matplotlib code that plots the C-alpha trace (Angstrom):
import matplotlib.pyplot as plt

x = [-11.5, -11.2, -7.8, -6.4, -6.1, -9.8, -10.8, -9.3, -10.8, -14.2, -14.0, -12.9, -15.7, -18.4, -17.3, -19.8, -22.7, -21.7, -23.7, -22.0, -21.3, -20.1, -17.6, -16.2, -15.7, -14.1, -11.7, -10.8, -10.0, -7.9, -5.9, -5.7, -6.1, -3.4, -5.6, -9.0, -7.9, -8.0, -11.1, -14.5, -17.4, -18.4, -14.9, -14.4, -17.7, -17.0, -13.6, -15.3, -18.6, -20.6, -23.0, -22.0, -24.9, -23.7, -20.3, -21.9, -24.0, -20.8, -19.3, -22.5, -22.5, -18.9, -20.2, -18.9, -21.0, -20.8, -18.1, -15.9, -15.3, -14.3, -12.0, -10.3, -9.6, -8.1, -5.8, -4.7, -3.8, -1.6, -0.2, 3.0, 3.4, 3.4, 6.6, 6.7, 6.9, 3.7, 2.0, 3.0, 1.7, -1.7, -1.9, -3.8, -4.8, -2.7, -4.8, -3.2, -6.4, -7.9, -4.8, -5.0, -8.6, -8.1, -5.1, -6.6, -9.9, -8.0, -6.1, -9.3, -10.8, -7.7, -8.0, -11.8, -11.3, -8.5, -10.6, -13.5, -11.6, -8.7, -9.0, -9.3, -8.2, -5.1, -4.3, -4.6, -2.4, 0.3, 0.3, 0.7, 3.5, 5.4, 5.0, 6.2, 9.1, 12.6, 13.8, 11.9, 13.2, 11.5, 12.2, 11.2, 12.7, 12.4, 9.5, 8.4, 11.5, 9.8, 7.1, 9.7, 11.8, 8.7, 7.6, 11.1, 11.6, 8.5, 8.8, 12.4, 10.9, 8.7, 10.9, 14.6, 14.8, 13.9, 16.1, 15.3, 16.9, 17.9, 20.6, 23.7, 27.3, 26.4, 24.2, 20.6, 21.3, 24.2, 21.8, 19.3, 21.8, 21.0, 17.2, 15.6, 12.3, 11.6, 11.8, 9.3, 10.1, 7.8, 8.0, 6.5, 5.9, 3.7, 3.7, 6.0, 7.0, 10.7, 12.3, 14.9, 12.2, 10.7, 14.1, 14.9, 11.5, 12.1, 15.5, 13.8, 11.1, 13.8, 15.1, 11.6, 11.0, 7.4, 6.7, 4.3, 3.6, 2.1, 1.0, -1.8, -3.4, -3.7, -2.2, 0.9, 4.0, 5.0, 2.0, 3.4, 5.7, 3.6, 2.2, 0.1, -1.0, -2.2, -3.7, -3.6, -4.9, -2.6, -4.6, -2.6, -4.0, -1.1, 2.5, 3.1, 1.9, -0.3, 1.3, -1.2, -3.3, -0.2, 1.3, -2.0, -2.1, 1.5, 0.5, -2.3, 0.1, 2.5, -0.3, -1.8, 1.7, 2.5, -0.7, 0.0, 3.3, 1.9, 3.7, 7.1, 6.8, 5.7, 9.0, 10.8, 9.2, 9.8, 13.5, 13.4, 11.7, 14.4, 17.1, 15.3, 15.0, 18.6, 20.1, 17.5, 16.4, 13.1, 12.1, 10.7, 7.8, 10.3, 12.5]
y = [2.1, 0.1, -0.2, -3.8, -3.9, -2.9, -6.4, -8.1, -5.5, -6.0, -9.8, -9.2, -6.6, -8.7, -12.2, -12.7, -11.7, -14.2, -17.4, -20.7, -21.0, -17.4, -18.1, -21.0, -18.6, -16.0, -18.6, -19.9, -16.3, -15.5, -18.7, -19.0, -15.4, -16.0, -18.6, -17.0, -13.8, -15.4, -17.6, -16.7, -16.8, -20.2, -21.7, -20.4, -21.9, -25.2, -25.5, -25.4, -27.0, -23.8, -22.3, -19.4, -17.4, -17.7, -16.4, -13.4, -12.8, -13.0, -10.1, -8.1, -8.7, -7.2, -4.1, -4.8, -4.2, -7.8, -10.4, -8.6, -5.7, -8.1, -9.9, -6.6, -6.0, -9.5, -8.8, -5.5, -7.4, -9.9, -8.2, -7.0, -10.0, -13.0, -14.2, -15.0, -18.7, -18.4, -16.6, -19.3, -22.0, -20.3, -20.5, -23.7, -23.1, -25.0, -24.9, -22.4, -21.0, -20.6, -18.7, -16.5, -15.7, -15.1, -12.9, -10.7, -10.4, -9.4, -6.7, -5.4, -5.2, -3.4, -0.7, -0.4, 0.1, 2.6, 4.7, 4.7, 5.5, 7.8, 11.3, 13.4, 16.6, 15.0, 13.8, 17.4, 18.7, 16.1, 17.2, 20.8, 19.8, 18.1, 21.0, 23.5, 21.5, 22.8, 19.1, 15.9, 12.8, 9.4, 6.7, 3.0, -0.2, -3.9, -4.5, -0.8, 0.3, -0.8, 1.8, 4.4, 3.8, 4.0, 7.3, 8.6, 7.7, 9.6, 12.6, 13.0, 13.6, 16.3, 17.9, 18.5, 18.0, 14.4, 11.9, 8.2, 7.3, 3.7, 1.3, 1.4, 2.5, 5.4, 5.1, 6.3, 9.0, 10.4, 10.6, 12.7, 14.6, 18.1, 17.8, 21.0, 22.8, 23.6, 19.9, 17.1, 13.6, 10.8, 7.7, 4.5, 1.5, -1.5, -4.6, -5.8, -2.2, -1.4, 0.2, 1.9, 3.8, 5.1, 6.1, 8.1, 9.9, 10.7, 12.3, 14.3, 15.4, 16.6, 18.8, 20.3, 18.8, 18.1, 14.3, 12.5, 8.8, 6.3, 3.3, 0.9, 2.0, 4.9, 2.6, 2.1, 3.2, 5.5, 7.8, 8.7, 11.4, 12.3, 15.7, 14.1, 10.5, 8.7, 5.3, 2.5, -0.9, -3.9, -6.8, -9.9, -12.8, -15.0, -14.7, -11.9, -8.5, -6.8, -3.6, -3.0, -0.3, 1.5, 1.5, 2.8, 5.6, 6.6, 6.5, 9.0, 11.2, 11.3, 12.1, 14.9, 16.5, 16.1, 17.8, 20.8, 21.1, 20.3, 23.0, 22.1, 18.4, 18.8, 20.4, 17.7, 14.8, 16.4, 16.6, 13.0, 11.7, 13.2, 11.6, 8.2, 8.3, 9.4, 6.7, 4.0, 3.6, 2.0, -0.2, 1.9, 0.8, 0.3, -2.2]
z = [9.4, 12.6, 14.1, 14.1, 17.9, 18.1, 16.9, 19.9, 22.2, 20.7, 21.2, 24.8, 25.5, 24.0, 25.0, 27.8, 25.5, 22.8, 22.2, 22.6, 18.9, 18.7, 21.5, 19.5, 16.6, 18.9, 20.3, 16.9, 15.6, 18.7, 18.4, 14.6, 13.4, 10.7, 9.0, 9.7, 8.0, 4.6, 5.0, 3.7, 6.2, 4.8, 5.0, 8.6, 9.6, 8.0, 9.7, 13.2, 12.2, 12.5, 9.9, 7.7, 9.0, 12.5, 11.5, 9.8, 13.0, 15.0, 12.9, 13.4, 17.2, 17.3, 15.6, 12.1, 9.0, 7.9, 7.7, 5.1, 7.5, 10.2, 7.8, 6.9, 10.6, 10.8, 7.9, 9.4, 12.5, 10.8, 7.7, 9.5, 11.7, 9.3, 7.8, 4.1, 5.0, 7.0, 4.1, 1.8, 4.1, 4.1, 0.3, -0.4, -4.0, -6.6, -9.8, -12.1, -13.5, -10.1, -9.0, -12.0, -11.3, -7.6, -7.9, -10.7, -8.8, -5.7, -7.6, -9.1, -5.6, -4.3, -7.0, -6.4, -2.6, -3.2, -5.6, -3.1, 0.0, -1.1, 0.2, -3.0, -1.4, 0.0, -3.5, -4.8, -2.0, -2.9, -6.5, -5.4, -3.0, -5.8, -8.2, -5.6, -4.1, -4.4, -4.4, -4.4, -2.7, -3.1, -0.5, -0.8, 0.4, -0.4, -2.8, -2.5, -4.3, -7.5, -7.0, -6.0, -9.1, -11.3, -9.7, -9.9, -13.6, -14.8, -12.4, -13.7, -17.2, -15.8, -13.1, -12.8, -9.0, -8.4, -6.5, -5.7, -2.4, -2.3, -1.0, -3.0, -2.9, -0.6, 2.5, 2.2, 4.8, 2.7, -0.2, 1.7, 3.9, 2.5, 2.7, 3.9, 4.6, 1.0, -0.1, -0.3, 0.7, -0.5, 1.5, 0.0, 2.3, 2.4, 4.6, 5.8, 6.5, 6.2, 9.3, 7.2, 5.2, 8.4, 9.8, 6.6, 6.9, 10.5, 9.6, 6.8, 9.3, 11.7, 8.9, 8.5, 5.0, 4.0, 4.3, 2.0, 2.6, 0.2, 2.2, 2.7, 6.0, 8.5, 11.1, 8.9, 10.9, 8.0, 8.8, 12.2, 10.6, 7.5, 6.6, 3.8, 3.5, 0.4, 1.0, -1.6, -0.7, -0.9, 0.5, -0.2, -2.2, -1.2, -0.1, -2.6, -1.6, -4.2, -5.5, -8.3, -6.6, -5.3, -8.8, -10.2, -7.6, -8.5, -12.1, -11.4, -9.5, -12.5, -14.9, -12.7, -12.2, -15.9, -17.1, -14.8, -16.6, -20.0, -22.0, -20.4, -20.9, -24.5, -25.2, -23.2, -25.0, -28.4, -27.6, -26.3, -29.4, -31.5, -29.4, -29.3, -33.1, -33.6, -31.4, -32.2, -28.6, -29.7, -32.6, -35.4, -37.6, -40.5, -38.5]

ax = plt.figure().add_subplot(projection="3d")
ax.plot(x, y, z, "-o")
ax.set_aspect("equal")
plt.show()
């Protein structure tokens, strides 16, 4: 995967070799990268009166395998720079059915990319880390806390040593104060990345804990302290970040860990079913 800064460098290095039309594309991208990142090749071309085929050739000239790869580099460039207001302004679609189709298709593509690109060996290592950890801390901020809570909820049914670190009555550093070298800290973060999550991971790293990060890119700031990295794509279809692929990845982690502890969790769920029935936690078929 090309680094985001690499896009600008490629334009600079190749600028003198570009045709007149390609230079217009390059200048538009540099000056309006926030808009170009979410345009198809056809739409980008139409906005500057240049053919779609010229836009595609421009991407190839810069060394990308087609326009989608250039567009991904553009999105990497902006994803941590745009404010929510700017993202909202870029969303031009207003038809409800079109929005439904576009968002669901984008989520499907995020899952497809995650499945194709995730390092399977790293996934197996993380499962092993969780199984062998003395204590497991899960850290997530802002919208990522949803994923952290989900992972924590299910891991707590399998393991007895899971803690979700989150803002509350006590500071996050107080919650992770006793982290040590036999512990695993799972940091979850997606654009716009939370500084507090990275700070907590840095503290845990200083205490020799094993750091696992679940994030969207190898250039995510969370990877700077990670021992293991799991990548889940979260390309945004609008002002809302897509967390579908990250949630699917976390779901796979829970299932993989659970099946390694199958005998243990069978007993756990039998006890839980009795408790749920006794206290009417769920609606029964007879209700």
